N, C-alpha and C positions, 0 to 999 in steps of 0.2 A: 107861547104860541100854540094854538090848537092844530092838531093833525087833521087833514082833510080826509073824510071817509068817502069811499066810493059810492056813487049813486046806484039806483036799482038797475039801470041799463048796463053800467059798467060791471056790476056784480053778475048780472045775467051773462054778459059776454065772457067773463072769467070762468063762470060755471060751464058754459058751452065749450070753451077752450080746453078745460080739464077733461070733459067728456071726449072730445076729439083726441086728446093725447092718450087717454085710456084705450080708445078704439084702435089707434095706431099701434099701441103696445100689443094688443090682442092679435092684430094682423101680423105684426112682427113675429110673434110666437108661431102663428100658423105657417108663415113662410119658412121659419127654421125647421119646423116639423116636416114640411114638404121637402125641404132640402135633404133632410135625413133619409128620406125614402127614395131619393134619386139614384139611379144606377150610373148616370153620367156625372163624373166628378166636377166637370166644368159647369154644368147646369146647377149643380148643388152649390158651388162656390158663388155663382151669380145670385142665386136666391139668398144665400147668407149675406152677401154684400148689400143687397136690396133691403133685407130685414134690418141690418145694422144701420143703414141710412135712415130707415123709418124710426128707429129708436132715437137717433140723434134729433130728428125732427120733433118727435114726441116730447123729448126733454126740453127743447127750445120752446115749444108751445106751452108746456107746463110752467116753465120759468116766466114766460110773458104773462100767463094767467095769474101767477103769484104776484107779479109786479102790479097788475091791475087791481087785484083784490087787496093788496097790502103795499101801497106805494112807498112806505117807509122802510120796508125790509131790504136788506142788502142782497144782491144777486150773487150766487156762488160762482 
């Protein structure tokens, strides 16, 4: 049985999803950096929680992109 390869549109979508995941990771780091500079510990904690949730979202997007680009690979 031959494995189905993704078409150009699917590959493009996966590439864009990877770029979005990377952008979220960069934003996440910026939020952590901003939290480090806060005098208010509650504000810093909120920023860190927001950054952590962005990391989770980025990981989910990246996993979905991998599924699109390589449908036969198992998801972690």
